[in-house]
C-alpha positions in Angstrom: 397.8 67.3 -52.2 399.0 70.3 -54.3 395.8 72.2 -53.5 396.5 71.7 -49.8 400.0 73.0 -50.3 398.7 76.1 -52.1 396.4 77.0 -49.3 398.9 76.3 -46.5 401.5 78.5 -44.8 405.2 77.9 -44.4 406.4 76.6 -41.1 409.7 77.2 -39.3 410.6 73.8 -37.7 413.4 75.1 -35.6 411.5 78.1 -34.1 408.0 76.4 -34.1 406.3 79.3 -35.8 404.5 80.1 -39.0 406.3 82.4 -41.4 405.2 84.7 -44.2 404.2 82.7 -47.3 404.8 84.1 -50.8 401.8 84.5 -53.1 400.9 81.2 -54.5 398.4 80.5 -57.3 395.4 78.7 -55.8 393.7 77.9 -59.1 396.3 76.0 -61.1 399.5 74.1 -60.3 402.2 72.3 -62.2 403.5 68.8 -61.9 406.9 68.2 -63.4 407.4 64.6 -64.6 411.0 63.6 -65.1 411.3 59.9 -65.7 414.6 58.5 -64.6 417.0 57.8 -67.4 414.7 58.9 -70.3 415.9 62.5 -70.8 412.4 63.8 -71.1 410.4 66.4 -69.1 406.6 66.7 -69.2 404.6 69.4 -67.5 401.0 68.7 -66.3 398.6 71.5 -65.4 396.5 70.7 -62.3 393.1 72.2 -61.4 393.6 73.3 -57.8 390.1 74.5 -57.3 388.7 71.0 -58.0 391.6 69.5 -56.0 390.8 71.6 -52.9 387.2 70.6 -53.1 388.3 67.0 -53.3 390.5 67.5 -50.2 387.6 69.0 -48.2 385.4 66.0 -49.3 388.1 63.6 -48.2 388.1 65.3 -44.7 384.3 64.9 -44.6 384.6 61.2 -45.5 387.2 60.7 -42.8 384.8 62.3 -40.2 381.9 60.1 -41.4 384.1 57.0 -41.1 384.9 57.9 -37.5 381.2 58.5 -36.7 380.2 55.3 -38.5 381.9 53.2 -35.8 378.9 54.0 -33.6 376.3 53.1 -36.2 376.6 49.4 -35.6 375.6 47.8 -32.3 374.5 44.3 -31.2 370.7 43.8 -31.4 369.1 43.7 -28.0 368.8 40.1 -26.6 365.5 38.6 -25.4 364.9 38.3 -21.7 367.3 35.7 -20.3 364.8 34.1 -18.1 361.2 34.4 -19.2 360.9 34.7 -22.9 362.5 33.8 -26.2 360.9 36.7 -28.0 362.3 40.2 -28.6 360.4 41.8 -25.7 360.9 45.4 -24.5 363.8 45.6 -22.1 364.9 47.6 -19.1 368.2 48.0 -17.4 367.5 47.0 -13.9 371.2 46.2 -13.6 374.0 47.6 -15.7 374.7 45.6 -18.8 371.7 43.2 -18.2 368.6 43.2 -20.4 365.3 42.1 -18.8 361.7 42.2 -19.9 360.0 45.3 -18.6 357.1 43.1 -17.4 359.2 40.8 -15.2 362.2 42.9 -14.3 361.7 42.5 -10.6 361.3 38.7 -10.8 364.4 38.4 -13.0 366.4 40.6 -10.7 365.6 38.4 -7.8 366.4 35.3 -9.8 369.8 36.5 -10.9 370.6 37.8 -7.4 369.8 34.3 -6.0 372.1 32.6 -8.5 374.9 35.2 -8.1 375.7 35.4 -11.8 375.0 39.0 -12.7 377.3 40.8 -15.0 379.2 43.8 -13.7 377.3 46.5 -11.8 378.4 50.1 -11.3 381.0 50.2 -8.6 382.6 46.9 -9.4 385.4 48.9 -11.0 387.1 45.8 -12.5 387.6 47.6 -15.8 389.1 50.6 -14.1 391.5 48.5 -12.1 392.7 46.4 -15.1 393.0 49.5 -17.3 395.1 51.3 -14.6 397.4 48.3 -14.4 397.9 48.1 -18.1 398.5 51.9 -18.4 401.3 51.5 -15.7 402.9 48.7 -17.7 402.7 50.5 -21.0 404.3 53.7 -19.5 407.0 51.6 -17.9 407.8 49.8 -21.2 407.8 53.1 -23.1 410.1 54.8 -20.6 412.4 51.7 -20.8 412.7 51.3 -24.5 410.5 53.8 -26.4 407.9 53.0 -28.9 408.4 49.7 -30.8 408.5 50.1 -34.6 405.1 49.6 -36.1 403.3 49.3 -32.8 399.7 50.3 -33.0 396.9 50.9 -30.5 394.2 48.2 -30.8 391.5 49.1 -33.4 388.2 50.4 -32.1 389.4 50.6 -28.4 389.2 54.0 -26.7 392.6 55.3 -25.7 393.2 56.0 -22.0 392.8 59.8 -22.5 389.4 59.1 -24.0 388.2 56.9 -21.1 390.0 53.7 -21.8 388.6 50.2 -22.6 384.8 50.0 -22.1 384.5 46.2 -22.1 386.5 43.3 -20.9 387.1 42.2 -24.5 388.8 45.6 -25.1 390.8 45.2 -21.9 392.1 41.9 -23.2 393.0 43.6 -26.6 395.0 46.3 -24.8 396.7 43.5 -22.7 397.8 41.7 -25.9 399.2 45.0 -27.2 400.9 45.6 -23.9 402.6 42.1 -24.0 404.1 43.0 -27.4 405.3 46.3 -26.1 406.9 44.6 -23.1 408.5 41.9 -25.3 410.1 44.7 -27.4 411.4 46.3 -24.1 412.7 42.9 -22.9 410.7 43.2 -19.6 409.7 40.4 -17.4 406.4 38.5 -17.9 403.3 39.6 -16.0 400.5 37.3 -14.9 397.8 37.3 -17.5 394.4 38.8 -16.8 391.6 36.2 -16.6 389.4 35.6 -19.6 386.4 36.0 -17.2 386.6 39.3 -15.4 384.8 37.8 -12.4 387.2 34.9 -11.9 389.1 36.9 -9.4 392.6 38.3 -9.5 395.3 36.3 -11.3 397.2 33.8 -9.1 400.6 35.3 -8.3 403.7 33.3 -9.1 407.3 33.6 -8.1 410.6 32.8 -9.6 414.0 32.3 -8.2 416.7 34.8 -8.9 418.2 32.6 -11.6 414.8 32.3 -13.3 414.4 36.0 -13.6 415.7 36.3 -17.1 414.8 38.7 -19.9 412.8 37.6 -22.8 
């Protein structure tokens, strides 16, 4: 921390500019230890060269931790129709794994049964994400950020593309509900657990029932 200070430049908060920084020793620093109520003072000499190397290493570790989120992924499933083995797969339809040897037959079978997962153009993720973004912005405009509120872990933010799976959509919905509760906004119909179950059933309330949380 002291090494980072030594290599930094002063900042004028009011004018939002960097200002001239006096010469600071970048090899050694001093820590002044003044225990409360003991009447003693101890000076500790700090190696800022090693400290700055440690700070750079900490940044590298942080970057690696971010990258490591993409190192783990679910192992490919076997073909869902013809085999229980780990056969080579193809993506005849988005999100669906099929054996390369029987992809056409599997595609026809799934089309007949009408239970395919989402295909490009279904835009159910986009529609749900857009609705949640609108609700979050409304809650923020109404009451500001709640104390301690955090974006769901491992879920892309809207500026980075937004939720990529329905599970991530539901995680954002849960965070949105907490946000709306803090802002004392009205309940919204919950998104279905199954994204292909259709839109939520609308419900109405009389004027007297429209109360804040």
